[in-house]
Every structure is written in C-alpha cells, then in structure tokens.
C-alpha positions as semicolon CSV with decimal commas, in nm:
position;residue;x (nm);y (nm);z (nm)
1;M;3,086;-0,035;-1,754
2;K;2,747;-0,185;-1,737
3;L;2,478;0,039;-1,581
4;A;2,252;-0,101;-1,310
5;L;1,892;-0,126;-1,378
6;H;1,788;0,163;-1,143
7;W;2,028;0,395;-1,337
8;K;1,875;0,298;-1,660
9;I;1,525;0,368;-1,532
10;L;1,625;0,704;-1,380
11;I;1,779;0,802;-1,713
12;G;1,465;0,703;-1,910
13;M;1,256;0,895;-1,646
14;I;1,470;1,216;-1,688
15;L;1,479;1,185;-2,073
16;G;1,111;1,109;-2,090
17;L;1,031;1,438;-1,881
18;I;1,257;1,648;-2,097
19;F;1,124;1,518;-2,420
20;G;0,764;1,571;-2,298
21;Y;0,838;1,913;-2,209
22;L;0,991;2,009;-2,539
23;M;0,702;1,840;-2,729
24;K;0,456;2,026;-2,514
25;N;0,618;2,360;-2,586
26;M;0,653;2,283;-2,955
27;E;0,265;2,208;-2,952
28;L;0,328;1,848;-3,088
29;K;0,145;1,672;-2,797
30;E;-0,035;1,444;-3,041
31;I;0,310;1,288;-3,134
32;V;0,375;1,184;-2,784
33;V;0,022;1,072;-2,722
34;D;-0,021;0,858;-3,050
35;W;0,330;0,743;-3,100
36;V;0,513;0,740;-2,760
37;K;0,258;0,684;-2,494
38;P;0,133;0,341;-2,626
39;F;0,494;0,208;-2,563
40;G;0,429;0,289;-2,197
41;T;0,091;0,142;-2,175
42;I;0,227;-0,178;-2,345
43;F;0,498;-0,189;-2,073
44;I;0,255;-0,163;-1,781
45;N;0,014;-0,415;-1,942
46;L;0,312;-0,655;-1,965
47;L;0,370;-0,616;-1,595
48;K;0,015;-0,655;-1,508
49;M;-0,020;-0,943;-1,733
50;I;0,250;-1,130;-1,525
51;A;0,141;-1,032;-1,180
52;V;-0,127;-1,262;-1,139
53;P;0,049;-1,575;-1,245
54;L;0,332;-1,471;-1,034
55;I;0,124;-1,436;-0,725
56;V;-0,031;-1,772;-0,779
57;V;0,283;-1,967;-0,867
58;S;0,526;-1,813;-0,604
59;L;0,257;-1,815;-0,320
60;I;0,187;-2,184;-0,368
61;V;0,566;-2,255;-0,369
62;G;0,613;-2,047;-0,052
63;L;0,332;-2,193;0,127
64;S;0,422;-2,549;0,043
65;D;0,774;-2,476;0,176
66;L;0,614;-2,399;0,521
67;K;0,523;-2,748;0,587
68;D;0,326;-2,639;0,898
69;I;0,007;-2,461;0,943
70;A;0,152;-2,322;1,256
71;K;0,422;-2,137;1,058
72;L;0,150;-1,990;0,820
73;S;-0,038;-1,859;1,114
74;K;0,279;-1,706;1,264
75;L;0,385;-1,550;0,935
76;G;0,031;-1,415;0,873
77;G;-0,015;-1,270;1,207
78;R;0,309;-1,065;1,220
79;T;0,237;-0,945;0,851
80;V;-0,102;-0,813;0,944
81;A;0,016;-0,647;1,270
82;L;0,290;-0,478;1,097
83;Y;0,076;-0,365;0,812
84;L;-0,195;-0,230;1,046
85;F;0,075;-0,040;1,243
86;S;0,239;0,114;0,953
87;T;-0,098;0,238;0,813
88;V;-0,201;0,396;1,146
89;C;0,131;0,572;1,180
90;A;0,087;0,707;0,814
91;V;-0,266;0,837;0,888
92;S;-0,142;0,991;1,223
93;I;0,155;1,165;1,042
94;G;-0,071;1,288;0,780
95;L;-0,332;1,445;1,026
96;V;-0,034;1,603;1,252
97;L;0,120;1,772;0,947
98;A;-0,221;1,896;0,820
99;N;-0,315;2,048;1,140
100;L;0,029;2,208;1,188
101;I;0,069;2,339;0,823
102;Q;-0,282;2,391;0,769
103;P;-0,278;2,401;0,374
104;G;-0,649;2,476;0,339
105;D;-0,597;2,822;0,464
106;Y;-0,375;2,912;0,155
107;I;-0,654;2,875;-0,092
108;N;-0,835;3,202;-0,170
109;D;-1,208;3,234;-0,282
110;E;-1,104;3,265;-0,654
111;S;-0,898;2,962;-0,659
112;R;-1,153;2,750;-0,460
113;K;-1,431;2,847;-0,695
114;S;-1,219;2,784;-1,016
115;L;-1,110;2,439;-0,891
116;L;-1,460;2,332;-0,780
117;E;-1,582;2,435;-1,144
118;N;-1,300;2,278;-1,352
119;F;-1,321;1,931;-1,171
120;A;-1,694;1,915;-1,079
121;G;-1,724;1,631;-1,347
122;D;-1,431;1,439;-1,235
123;A;-1,543;1,465;-0,857
124;A;-1,899;1,346;-0,964
125;Q;-1,749;1,034;-1,117
126;K;-1,552;0,935;-0,798
127;I;-1,841;1,015;-0,586
128;E;-2,070;0,778;-0,795
129;L;-1,825;0,512;-0,769
130;A;-1,788;0,563;-0,374
131;E;-2,176;0,561;-0,343
132;K;-2,193;0,216;-0,492
133;A;-1,921;0,084;-0,255
134;K;-2,114;0,251;0,048
135;N;-2,457;0,106;-0,051
136;S;-2,325;-0,254;-0,072
137;G;-2,371;-0,311;0,301
138;P;-2,116;-0,325;0,577
139;L;-2,003;-0,687;0,530
140;Q;-1,971;-0,642;0,143
141;P;-1,609;-0,619;0,152
142;L;-1,597;-0,964;0,323
143;V;-1,822;-1,115;0,063
144;D;-1,591;-0,969;-0,213
145;V;-1,298;-1,150;-0,075
146;V;-1,440;-1,493;-0,163
147;P;-1,478;-1,547;-0,524
148;D;-1,752;-1,740;-0,688
149;N;-1,522;-1,830;-0,978
150;F;-1,138;-1,857;-0,922
151;F;-1,064;-1,832;-1,297
152;K;-1,281;-1,522;-1,347
153;A;-1,094;-1,369;-1,062
154;M;-0,759;-1,442;-1,222
155;T;-0,871;-1,236;-1,512
156;D;-0,915;-0,914;-1,308
157;N;-0,603;-0,744;-1,131
158;A;-0,864;-0,579;-0,885
159;S;-0,967;-0,918;-0,779
160;M;-0,619;-0,986;-0,629
161;L;-0,754;-1,062;-0,283
162;Q;-0,973;-1,327;-0,411
163;V;-0,688;-1,495;-0,594
164;I;-0,470;-1,485;-0,289
165;L;-0,748;-1,638;-0,068
166;F;-0,794;-1,928;-0,302
167;V;-0,419;-1,978;-0,334
168;I;-0,375;-1,987;0,031
169;L;-0,646;-2,260;0,056
170;L;-0,440;-2,455;-0,216
171;G;-0,121;-2,389;-0,023
172;I;-0,283;-2,532;0,293
173;G;-0,413;-2,825;0,111
174;L;-0,061;-2,915;-0,016
175;I;0,075;-2,895;0,334
176;L;-0,197;-3,122;0,480
177;I;-0,171;-3,406;0,232
178;D;0,092;-3,661;0,201
179;E;0,414;-3,516;0,112
180;N;0,455;-3,783;-0,165
181;K;0,151;-3,689;-0,316
182;A;0,217;-3,321;-0,296
183;K;0,560;-3,343;-0,439
184;P;0,455;-3,356;-0,821
185;V;0,235;-3,053;-0,771
186;V;0,495;-2,855;-0,597
187;D;0,772;-2,949;-0,847
188;F;0,553;-2,848;-1,116
189;F;0,478;-2,502;-0,960
190;K;0,855;-2,456;-0,869
191;G;0,960;-2,510;-1,238
192;L;0,672;-2,250;-1,348
193;N;0,798;-2,007;-1,098
194;D;1,147;-2,018;-1,258
195;V;0,996;-1,968;-1,592
196;I;0,781;-1,663;-1,465
197;L;1,094;-1,493;-1,313
198;K;1,282;-1,535;-1,626
199;I;0,994;-1,375;-1,828
200;I;0,997;-1,074;-1,575
201;D;1,381;-1,040;-1,652
202;I;1,276;-1,017;-2,016
203;I;1,010;-0,769;-1,956
204;M;1,246;-0,556;-1,739
205;L;1,489;-0,524;-2,045
206;G;1,227;-0,263;-2,179
207;A;1,174;-0,089;-1,857
208;P;1,378;0,227;-1,969
209;I;1,178;0,270;-2,282
210;G;0,860;0,217;-2,086
211;V;0,937;0,471;-1,822
212;F;1,052;0,707;-2,106
213;A;0,717;0,691;-2,270
214;L;0,514;0,714;-1,943
215;M;0,693;1,034;-1,830
216;A;0,671;1,188;-2,179
217;A;0,301;1,123;-2,161
218;L;0,263;1,266;-1,825
219;M;0,433;1,569;-1,913
220;V;0,228;1,662;-2,217
221;E;-0,096;1,550;-2,040
222;I;-0,047;1,776;-1,721
223;P;-0,269;2,077;-1,782
224;D;-0,172;2,441;-1,707
225;F;-0,368;2,588;-1,416
226;S;-0,312;2,934;-1,279
227;T;-0,472;2,815;-0,970
228;L;-0,201;2,548;-0,929
229;N;0,013;2,767;-0,694
230;A;-0,258;2,742;-0,446
231;L;-0,219;2,363;-0,412
232;L;0,148;2,363;-0,377
233;I;0,118;2,382;0,004
234;Y;-0,133;2,109;0,012
235;A;0,113;1,898;-0,220
236;L;0,429;1,994;0,000
237;T;0,228;1,867;0,306
238;V;0,162;1,540;0,154
239;V;0,514;1,499;0,024
240;I;0,665;1,568;0,365
241;G;0,452;1,326;0,525
242;L;0,557;1,060;0,270
243;A;0,923;1,163;0,319
244;I;0,900;1,091;0,685
245;M;0,753;0,764;0,625
246;V;1,025;0,667;0,386
247;F;1,341;0,821;0,544
248;V;1,223;0,804;0,922
249;L;0,962;0,536;0,979
250;Y;1,087;0,252;0,748
251;P;1,464;0,285;0,817
252;T;1,366;0,273;1,203
253;L;1,176;-0,044;1,159
254;L;1,455;-0,192;0,946
255;I;1,725;-0,103;1,197
256;V;1,543;-0,188;1,533
257;L;1,345;-0,485;1,424
258;A;1,547;-0,636;1,126
259;K;1,903;-0,511;1,207
260;Y;1,928;-0,430;0,828
261;S;2,113;-0,132;0,688
262;P;1,859;0,123;0,523
263;I;2,129;0,215;0,280
264;K;2,164;-0,145;0,145
265;F;1,792;-0,180;0,155
266;F;1,710;0,116;-0,059
267;K;1,993;0,036;-0,300
268;A;1,837;-0,313;-0,354
269;I;1,468;-0,195;-0,385
270;S;1,532;0,132;-0,584
271;P;1,424;-0,006;-0,930
272;A;1,103;-0,110;-0,779
273;Q;1,062;0,244;-0,622
274;L;1,138;0,407;-0,954
275;L;0,897;0,164;-1,157
276;A;0,620;0,248;-0,875
277;F;0,678;0,632;-0,930
278;S;0,655;0,581;-1,312
279;T;0,352;0,356;-1,321
280;S;0,137;0,482;-0,998
281;S;0,055;0,112;-0,961
282;S;0,155;-0,117;-0,677
283;A;0,013;-0,408;-0,870
284;A;0,210;-0,335;-1,180
285;T;0,530;-0,297;-0,977
286;L;0,468;-0,614;-0,780
287;P;0,672;-0,850;-1,014
288;V;0,965;-0,634;-0,976
289;T;0,911;-0,570;-0,602
290;M;0,917;-0,935;-0,541
291;E;1,236;-1,010;-0,749
292;R;1,427;-0,724;-0,583
293;V;1,323;-0,822;-0,219
294;T;1,398;-1,178;-0,274
295;E;1,712;-1,171;-0,477
296;H;1,875;-0,850;-0,378
297;V;1,743;-0,785;-0,017
298;G;1,770;-1,151;0,077
299;V;1,409;-1,216;0,196
300;D;1,320;-1,592;0,164
301;E;1,075;-1,667;-0,117
302;E;0,819;-1,823;0,129
303;V;0,808;-1,506;0,302
304;S;0,811;-1,249;0,004
305;S;0,562;-1,469;-0,190
306;F;0,298;-1,431;0,094
307;V;0,386;-1,086;0,230
308;L;0,431;-0,882;-0,086
309;P;0,111;-0,976;-0,283
310;L;-0,106;-0,932;0,046
311;G;0,069;-0,596;0,079
312;A;-0,003;-0,485;-0,278
313;T;-0,368;-0,553;-0,212
314;V;-0,419;-0,419;0,145
315;N;-0,122;-0,222;0,255
316;M;-0,155;0,152;0,130
317;D;0,047;0,360;0,373
318;G;0,092;0,650;0,102
319;T;-0,269;0,628;0,015
320;S;-0,385;0,639;0,384
321;L;-0,155;0,931;0,464
322;Y;-0,269;1,114;0,150
323;Q;-0,641;1,071;0,245
324;A;-0,580;1,210;0,607
325;V;-0,398;1,534;0,458
326;A;-0,672;1,567;0,176
327;A;-0,961;1,541;0,420
328;V;-0,825;1,799;0,660
329;F;-0,726;2,029;0,358
330;I;-1,056;2,008;0,198
331;A;-1,241;2,091;0,550
332;Q;-0,994;2,386;0,589
333;A;-1,053;2,518;0,241
334;M;-1,429;2,498;0,282
335;G;-1,428;2,661;0,632
336;I;-1,534;2,325;0,817
337;P;-1,382;2,290;1,173
338;L;-1,272;1,929;1,265
339;D;-1,287;1,829;1,621
340;L;-1,069;1,567;1,792
341;Q;-1,329;1,289;1,777
342;T;-1,376;1,361;1,387
343;Q;-1,009;1,341;1,334
344;L;-0,980;1,006;1,537
345;M;-1,255;0,868;1,300
346;I;-1,045;0,975;1,007
347;V;-0,782;0,767;1,142
348;V;-1,005;0,453;1,164
349;T;-1,188;0,523;0,833
350;A;-0,880;0,607;0,620
351;T;-0,709;0,281;0,760
352;L;-0,996;0,071;0,646
353;A;-1,032;0,258;0,332
354;S;-0,667;0,218;0,227
355;I;-0,715;-0,166;0,284
356;G;-1,016;-0,149;0,031
357;S;-0,820;0,057;-0,224
358;A;-0,729;-0,135;-0,547
359;A;-0,350;-0,137;-0,633
360;V;-0,421;0,087;-0,951
361;P;-0,379;0,445;-1,030
362;S;-0,597;0,692;-0,840
363;A;-0,813;0,432;-0,671
364;G;-0,743;0,605;-0,336
365;M;-0,943;0,889;-0,467
366;V;-1,254;0,698;-0,475
367;M;-1,198;0,578;-0,117
368;L;-1,140;0,941;-0,015
369;V;-1,505;1,002;-0,095
370;I;-1,592;0,753;0,187
371;V;-1,351;0,924;0,423
372;L;-1,490;1,266;0,359
373;G;-1,862;1,154;0,394
374;Q;-1,763;0,990;0,732
375;A;-1,611;1,315;0,868
376;G;-1,913;1,528;0,747
377;I;-1,703;1,704;0,478
378;P;-1,877;1,765;0,145
379;E;-1,760;1,513;-0,109
380;A;-1,801;1,780;-0,391
381;G;-1,472;1,933;-0,226
382;L;-1,268;1,633;-0,397
383;A;-1,252;1,865;-0,701
384;L;-1,008;2,091;-0,514
385;I;-0,733;1,835;-0,530
386;F;-0,780;1,687;-0,875
387;A;-0,546;1,924;-1,043
388;I;-0,235;1,794;-0,845
389;D;-0,342;1,440;-0,774
390;R;-0,137;1,253;-1,061
391;P;0,202;1,354;-0,947
392;L;0,103;1,295;-0,574
393;D;-0,029;0,951;-0,682
394;M;0,310;0,866;-0,817
395;C;0,472;0,971;-0,479
396;R;0,231;0,776;-0,259
397;T;0,271;0,452;-0,463
398;V;0,659;0,474;-0,395
399;V;0,560;0,475;-0,022
400;N;0,306;0,187;-0,076
401;V;0,587;-0,030;-0,234
402;T;0,854;0,075;0,009
403;S;0,638;-0,016;0,297
404;D;0,544;-0,362;0,148
405;A;0,928;-0,420;0,090
406;T;1,012;-0,319;0,466
407;V;0,734;-0,532;0,634
408;A;0,863;-0,821;0,436
409;T;1,210;-0,770;0,542
410;V;1,102;-0,732;0,906
411;V;0,878;-1,048;0,899
412;A;1,148;-1,256;0,744
413;S;1,404;-1,134;1,016
414;S;1,171;-1,225;1,271
415;I;1,136;-1,572;1,169
416;G;1,490;-1,634;1,065
417;K;1,426;-1,627;0,692
418;L;1,639;-1,322;0,600
419;H;1,958;-1,430;0,415
420;E;2,286;-1,240;0,342
421;V;2,311;-1,141;-0,027
422;E;2,632;-1,104;-0,202
423;N;2,742;-0,855;-0,466
424;Q;2,472;-0,584;-0,350
C-alpha cells in the first residue's frame, strides 16, 4: 500500500523529533547541526527557489484566462474583503481570549526578570528593525509595493508583493491586446507552468527527509529554560485562539459560503499544513499550497494563482492573532492596564501589521514591535515571549496557510470556479 504524502511528512516529522531528542540527551547536538540540519535548509531553499517562478507563471496564466477586466475586479474585491474579514476576526479572538485568560498574571517577578535579561539582545534587534520601518513615513509601504526593477524584485522572496503587482499589470496587458497576439505568450507560460508543477512534484519527493531534518534541528536547538513554565499559559492562549480559527471559523466559512465539506478540505490540504508547521514559512509552503488547492480541493487555477500568492503576502491570520495575545500578555506581565480604546487600536494596528509581515519565519515579531508602540507598551517587553516563539511561529504559519486555502475555496465557489475532484 502506497502511503499518502501527508502521512510520509507526518512520519518524517515524528521521527525527526525523536532523533533530535535522543541526540540532545546524548550531547551530540553538533551531529544534527552539521550533518542533518543542512538537508532541511536545502529543502526549504528548493521550495523558496520555485516560489517566485510559480507565482509569475501561474498568475499570468490565470489572469489571461479571465479575458475580462471586470472579472479581475470582481475576483480581487472578494479576495481582499475576505482576507480583511478573517484578519479582523483573528485579532478580535486573540484579544477576547487574552482578556479572559489573562496569561500575563501567571508570570512572577523572578521569571519576568530572567526572561528580560536572557532575551534583551534579541529584543533589541527586532526593535531596531521595527524602528527603521516606523521611520520610513506613513506611505512607505505603498511605495514599497512598486518595484523600480522587476528582475531585482524577483530575486528576493520578501518582495513578493512587488512581483505580484508587475505580473497583474502584465496579465491585464494580455487581456487588453488582441487575442491572437496574446496567444503565443499565453501558450509559452502555460507550457512553463506545467514544467514548474512537475518540478514541485520532484521537490516534494524529498519532503519527508527535509521535514525530518528540520524537526531534528528544532529539537536540539530549543534551549532549556527553568522559566518556560511561566510562559505555558500564554502559549496555551495563543494555541486555543489558533484552534478556534482552524476548527471553527474556517469550517463555518466553508460550509456557509462554499457549501464545501471541511473534512474533505482538511484531507486535501493536510500536506501543505504539515509543511507550513515544519518550515514556519508561508512563502516556502506556497508551491505545495497551490498544488493541493488546485488539484485536490478543486479550485480553478485562475482563482488559486491570484488568491494564494496574494494571501501568502498580505493574509496573516495566525500572525495577527498572536500579535493581539502577545500585546495584552506583555502589558499584563508588566502591570500596564489597557482600556477599550487602546485595545480597539490594537485591532487596527495588528490588522495592518499582519499585512506588512513578510512570509518568512518570525517576521511577525518585528511587526509586533509596532503594535506594542502604538498601544503604549514598552517594546523591551518583547523579550518576555522569545523563549517560546519558535513553536508558536510554526503553529501560526499553519493558520496562515489554512486561511489562504479557505479564502481561495470560498472565492472560487462564489464565481463558479470550484470543481468536483475525484479520488480525494
């Protein structure tokens, strides 16, 4: 019996954790870091390598198939509206849980002092990066969307939004010119799209090994902190919020708006979710997310090629929920009361900050500094959550990817581009 991809990835993940745990206890961390971790890095680099070409080619093919600017406007409007709705829901859920559970009250003075001292340097680095972002001016994010050199933007996965803008313009140009003139260009990109999808299949053959290496490295690199217990309530608050998003909000949207079975949906995208958990990167997971949503959920390629790359760039539900919980947690731990107006501003700031977060590990931590500053919470409090941020980053990336896939499914259903898929 041939194992499905998600089972292979899950087995690789579990074996990696066990192997890493054994190596750590045998004090053989260097073996994992020097000889095992590089295979995980290679796997992530392969996925990142193919991400930008996939976005460029699939988006051009998808937009050219629309054949009408009005369809693009309709598709874009619904996508942005759903992304904003899910992000606001995520921030709101995070704030409600943080106020109900009050995780910051569980940290004692000794733990607070220890965490602030241990992670002062890490916090300072993130604060410095955030200061550069804040000092750029209010319209700098808008300026950053427009590349001065498209080919330079293609060399940097953090510039994905710039790539998307240019490709959308290229797709619009193909729609507006004579169909006979556009056909050779479209045919070229359709052929290239098939090649790229086949490359993704080849890369995914190594997914279990890559995930094994990533999990083993994670296990040996997680430091032991006696103060970690003080952060478990905070971590539990974040995880509960993320679980509500995945198991309540998204299934509700699927059932109500798309008439799609959540069980069928989760079975289809589970390899992408497991990969998101392993890599902590929406961008690295994007090629797999697009393949699963298109081939296994049944979303038409013209929808998935537009909605998913955009989502990997601007839709960060897991990140925005974490920012809301983290802001309240740090305020509670430092004895700073937050009134209703301040918390409403956290909703707005966290929503905008999540849009600005790059689809790479721990980028949300930089944007959290801006959220803290807006709410009048000392940015140095960031040091309180560093010890447990890595596993939470893995969990919230799963939510980010699941949200993108959900919105793609709902949008496809709303415009009649959701197809029945056999042999799920």
